[in-house]
N, C-alpha and C positions, 0 to 999 in steps of 0.2 A: 504493500500500500504506500502511495506517495504522500507528501506532506498535505496536499489538498484533501485527500481522502481522510487522513487522520483528523484534520481540523473539522471537516464536515461531520464526521462521526461524533466527535466530542460535542459540537454545537447541537446536533439533532438529539442526542441522548440527554444532554443537559437541559435542552428546551422542554422536553417531555416532563422532566422532573419539576421544573419551575412552574409550568402550566398546571400540572397535577396539584401542586401545593396551593396555587392561587384558587383553583376551582374548588378544592376540598374545603378551604377556609370559608367559602361563601355558602356552602351547603348547610341545611338544617342539622342541628346537632341534638342528639338524644341526651336526656338527663341520666339515662341508664348506661353505666360504663360498659357493661358486657354487650348490650344491644348496639351501642355506638361502635364498638371495636369489631365485633364479630358479624354484625348484619348491616353495618353502615347506617345505623339509626333508622332503617327502613325508609330511606329517602331517595332511592335510585329511580330515575325516570327510565322510560323504555329505551332510548338510544344507548344509555350507559349499560342497562341490562343486556341488550343485544351485543354491544361491542365487547363487553367483558366475557359473555358466553363464547363468542367467536374466537377471541384471542386466547382465552384460557385453553380452549381446545386446539386452536391452530398454532403450532409451534414447529420447531425444527424436527421433532420426532415424527411429525406428519409430513413436512416438506421433504426431509431426507428419507424417512422410512417408506412412505407410500410411493413416492416417485421411484425409489429403488425397487420396490416390489413390482410395480408396473413394468419397469425395465426388465426385470428378471422373468416376468410372466410372458413378455412379448404379446401382451393383450391388455385391454382396458378394463378388465374385470374388477380392478381395485376401485372403480367408481362407486361400487356398492357401499363402501365405507362412508361415503358422503351422501349418496342418494337415500339410503335407508336411515341415516342419521336425521335427515329432514323429516321423515315420517315419524320417527320416535319422538322428535321434538313437538310434533303435533299432539301426541299422547301426553307429553309433559304439560303443555299449555291447557288442554281441555280436561284432563283427568287428574293428574297428580298435583299440579300447582294449587288448584282450588282446595284440595284436602290439606296441603301443607299450610297455606296461608290462613285458612279458616280457624286453625287452632293456635296460630302464632308461633309455630315451631321455628327454632333457630337452626336445628340440624335435621336432616332427613331421618336418622335413627330415632329421634325423639318421637316420631310418629309410631314407631314400633313399640316404644314403651307404653304409649297410650293404648295401642291395639292389643299388645301381648303382655310383656312385663319388662322390668328394668334389666333383668339378666339378658333377655333377647337383645335389647338396645345396646348393652355393653358388648355382647359378642359381635354384633354387626359393626359397631364402632371400632372394635379391635381389628376386624377384618379390613375395614377401610384403611386404618392406620398401617396395617401390614402391607397393603397394596401401595400406599404412598411411599413408604420407606424402601421397599424392595423393587418397585417398578417405576412409578411415575416420576418421582424426584430425580433418581439417578439417571433415568433415560433422558429426561429433559436436559440435564447438565451434559451428558455424554454426547448426544446428538447435536446440541447447540455448539459445543466445543469443536466437534468434528466438522460441522458446517463452516464455522468461522475460520478454522485452520485451513480447510481445503479450498474454500472460495478465495481467500485472501493470502494464501501461501505464507502463513505466519510461521516463522522459525522459532516456535515456542513449544515446550513440552505440554502434552495433553493435560496433565494434572494442574499446571499453572493456569491454563485457560478455564478449566473446570472451577478452580477455586475463585478466580476473579468473577465469573458469572454468578457463582453461588453467593458470594459476599454481597455483590451489588443487588441481586434479586431479593435476598432475604431482608435487605434494609427496607424495602417497600412494605413487605408483609409485617415485619416486626415493629417498625416505628410508626407506620401509617394506618394499619388496620384495613378493613375491607373497602372503605371509601377510596383510599389511595390506590389500592390494587385495582378496583373497578374503573376509576377515572383514567389511570395510566394505561390500562388495557384498551380503553376506547380510543385514546389518542394514538397509541401505537397501532391500533387496528386500522385506522385510516391510512397510515403509512404502509402497513403490510398489504392492504388491499391494492394500493397503487403499485407498490414495488413488486408484489407477487404476480399481479396480472401483466406487468411489464416484461417479466422473464419469458413466458411463452410467446408474447407478441414479438419480442426481439429475436427469439429463437426461430420463429417462423420466417422472419426476414432473413436471418442468416442461412436458413435451409433453402430459401428461394433465391440465394445470391443477390440479396438486396431488395427483393420484392416479397411483400407479405403474402400477396395472393398466389404467387408462384410457390411459396412455401406451403401454403394451405393446400394447393393442388397436389404437391408432392406427398403431403400427408394422407390425402384421400385416394390418390391414384397408385402410389408405390406402396406395396404391401398393405392394402386396406384392412387385411385381417388383423393387423395390430390394433385396430379400433374395435375389435370384438368385445362385447360386454357380457354376453351370455354364452359360456362355453365351459367344457371340462378340461380340454387340452388345448395347447397352443400350436403354433406352426411347426414346432419341433416335436409334436406329439407327446409333450410332457404335461402332467397335471398342473393346472394353474393354482395360484394361492387361494382364489375364491371360486371354486367350481359352482356353476349355477344352481345345482340342487341344494347347496348350503344356504342359499338365500331363503329357502323355504323352511329351514330348520334353525341352526344356531345363530346365524348372522343377525336376525332381527332382535333376538334376545340380548345380544351384546349391546346393541344400540339402546334398547329400553333401559338396561342397567345403567349405561353411561349417562344418558341424557335425562332420565327420569328419577333415578335414585342416588346417583353418585354425589356425595356431599360437595366435592370440589366444583361441580358444575351447577347443581341446583341451588346452591347457596346464593348465587348471583340473582336468580329469579325470586328467591325468598326474601331478598332485601329490597324488593320493589315497593314503591309507596302505595300501590293499590293492586288489586287483582288485574284490572284492565291494563295497567302499565306493565305488569309482569307478562301477561299474555301477548301484548304487542311486542315486547322485547324478544320473547322466545320465538314467536312466529316470524318476526323479521329475520332473526338469526337462522331460522329454519329455511327461509327463502334464500338466504345468502349461502347456505350449504350447497345449493344447486350450482352456484358459481365456483365453489371450492375445487372441483376437478380440474378447472383450467389452471390452477396453481399447483395442485397436489398430484395430478396424474399426467396432464398433457406434456410437461417438460420431459418426463420419462419416456413417453412415446416418441417425441421429437428426437431425443437422444439416440433412439434406435436407428433413425435415418441418417445420423451424422457419423460418417465414417472416420472423421478426423479427431474424434474424441478418444482419449486414452483412459479407460476405466478398468480397474483391477477388481473392484468389489462393488456390488450393486448399490450399496449405501453411499458410494462416492458420486453417483450420477448427478444429483442436484448441484453439488458443489462444482462439478466439472462444467456443467452447462451454463451456470451463472458466470463462472470465470471466462467462459468462451464468448458470451454475448454481451456482457456489460462493458461499457467504456470505462477507462481508468478513473475518470473524474467522478463517476457515480458510485464507485465501490464503497466509499465512506458512508454515503447516505443509505445504501442498501445494507451495509453492516449494522448501522443504527436501527434500521427496520427489523432486521433479524434479531438483534440484541433485545429489542422491545418484545418480540414474540417469545423469545426464550425466557426473559424476565417475567413476562405475563404468566406463562404456565407454571414457572417455578414459584413465584410469590403467591399465586392463587392456591396452589397445592399446600404450601406452607401455612397460609392463613386458614384453610379448611382443616388441616391436621391439627393446628393449634386450637381451633374451635371445638373439634371433637374431643380432644384430650381434656381441655379445660372444663367444658360444660358437662361432659359425661363422667370422666374419671376423677378429676380433681374435685369438682363440686359434688359429684355423686358418691365418692368413697373416701377421698383423702381429707377434705376439709369441707364438710357440708354447710358450715356457717360462714364460708368465705364471703367477703364483700366483693362488689363488682370490681373494684380497683385491684384487689388481691388476685382475682381470677384472671384479669387481663395481664397482670405482672407474670403470673405463672405461665400463661399462654405464650408470652414473649420469650421466657426462658426455654420453654419446650421447643419453640421455633428455632432458637439458636442451636440447640442440641441436634435437632432433626436436620438442619442445614449442614452442620459439620459431618454428620453420618452420611448424608447423601454425597457430599464432596468426596468422601473417602471411598464410597462404593462405585461412583460413576466411572472411573478409569478402568475398572474390572470388566466393564461391558464390551471393551474392545475385542474380546475373544469371540463375540457372537457373530454368526454369519449374516443373519437378517434381524436387525433390531426391532423392526415393526412386528415381525412374527413373534419374537420373544415377548414384546409388550402385550400383545393380544392373548397369547397362550397363558401367561402367568396371571393376567387379569381375570381369566376365567375361573381360576382356582377359588377365588372368593366371591366373584360376581354371580356365579350360577345359583348358589343358595340364597343370596341376597335378593335376586330378582323374584324368586319364588315366594319368599316371605312378604315382600312388598305387594306383589300382585294379589296374594290371598288375603293380606291384611286389608286391602282396599275393596276386594270383591266379595269377601265372606265376613261373617260375624261369629260363626260357631267354632272356628279352628282355634284351639287353645295354645298357650305359650309352649307347652312341652312339645307340641307338633312342630312349632317353628324351630326349636332347638334340634330335634331329630332330623328335620328337613335339611338343616344346615350340614349336619354331619354326613347324611346320605349323599347330598349333592356334591360335597367336597370329595367324598370317597369315590364316587362314580367318575367325577371329572379327573381325579388323579390317575385312575386306572386308564381311562381312554386317552389321556394326553401323554402319560409317561410309560405305560405298559402296552395298551392297545390290543386290538384284535387283528390277526393276520389274514391275508387272502380273502378280503371281503369283495363283493361284486364291484365292478368298475364304477357303477353309479354312485357308490358311497366311498370310494377309495381316494387316498391321497397319492403322492408321487411314488411311494414305495410299497403300495399294495395294502396299507393299513387303513383302518377307518379314519376318514378325515376328521381332524380335531374339532371342526365346527359341528359335525354330526354328533360327535361325542359330547359336545357342549349341550346340544338339544336333548340327548338321551339323559344326561345328568340332570338337566332341568326337569324333565318329565318325572324322573325317579324322585326328585326332591318334592315336587308338587303332589305326586301320588302318595308319598309317605305322609305328608301333612293332612291330606284329605282323608286317608284311612284312619289316622289317629283322631281327626276331628269327627268322624262318623261314629266311632266307638266311645270317644270320651269328649263330647262337645262342651263348650263353655256353658255355664248356667245362665239363666235369665238375668240374675243380678250382675254377673260378670260382664255380660253383653251391655247392660244398661250403664254400668260404670265406664266401659270403653266408649260409649256414645256421648258421654258428658263432654260439653265443649265450653271453654272460656270464650268471652267476647273476642271477636277477631280484632287484631291490632291495626288492620288497614281496611279500607273500603273494599267490600267483596262484590261489588257490581261487576259482572264480566264484561269484556269488550264485545260490543254488539256485532262486530264483523269477524269475530274469531273463527266461526265455523265456515264462513264463505272463503276466507283466506286459506283455511286448511284444505278445503276441497280444491282450490286453485293450485296449491303446492303439490297435492297428490296428482292432479292432472298433468302438470308440467313434468313431474318426475317420470310418469309413464311415457310421456311424449319424448323425453330425452332418450329413454331406452329404445323406443321404437325407431327413432331417427338414426341412432348409432348402429342399431342392428341392420337397418336398410343400407347404410353407407358401407358397412364392413362386409356386406354380402351374406 
């Protein structure tokens, strides 16, 4: 990076910090210390909810991992991660969010305490924390460092870049709370949207020898099979990472877990100033997910057409294509945009982990009489410890072949049982707390078997690349086993009428619960556009 790039990087990164500080100072402040720190005083408007949702999700583990997966697949099947996310977010807006906001929950597991019992909530909170420590936080740091080193040819050791990102990212979460996290997310999101869309645009120009339309023609005329979205095998007759049958089984459940129950995501919507603002934010973010493949998948497809790129490992694809198409003067600005995306995901996960630990374990078990100020203080200390742990773990991920597949596989270990518990918690009243606990154990057991032991020589319809049951089908089977276990226990040992009545008790909602009048119309439009995208790409790819 030249001196101009370095200066532009510092100015852009510093500018976001300054604007975040000024905006947060003007926002309404809650008298409740824990509500102010962990839910932003429930003062977020829909643009900030949408921006924070998008940037919390969209980071280098997506840019690096999904583009790498698409490049390795030689097919556009990875678009499913974005398209089905849009559908899951509709479920969040219409079904889950009204339940969360109506009772004033600060965390998603708090719903489970009301529906089942405190132990169930603690178990799920523990599973969330396990996922943040072992998967989300280290993966964000590792992929972020890998992207910055690869794109800008930094002559720095991986651990140094990891530590620098970790320290900077944790400062937002630790010292600013959710408001600072959400506002900085939104500001960085604008830059990421512009910069992220510029990469495929410039890449198509490069592919077309200076002509965008020539590049687009090359993409659709030369090897159009690379644009295939529904298939089991690619042009090399190898099983792709997302075979189309998995869309009917495990894929949708991953999305519902992530967008409807995962604390690090849903916390942004739970901080909305009203149900209508929350629904607007979630549905706007849902619509923007349909633009996501242009940033997260298209560069990987374009790279397949570029014979002058040197790529040794698929997770290096995005860095290579950015370095190939961006002019030198813009590298600093794009580095700032990427840094913002990395910081967003990292500080969002830290804030959510701190929220779960402080409100569930510290207030619930360690110091039940803690004041709001004490709880916030402990949350900050926990964030510091978690940041240090993640910084130590991140460099170890360099041994992984595909970081995106690692991320999704390990996520399933704790997400399978969590999805089942939330779904039955919302759709039934008679399933007791013991069923939720047994469902967790059964779901984790089945998932561990299908992911790490598996079944050999399954029919091709269900197989992965080595003849075993594809892990996404294993995901679905594990989910069904968990649900079945809970329903059986609920049938033979249902909750009593008094227990159901107690679960149905509600405190007054802390926000206006009038839903957005256009929520259902917008939802139907998003579903229609999603189907249209699949039909169009299937037609182009032949």
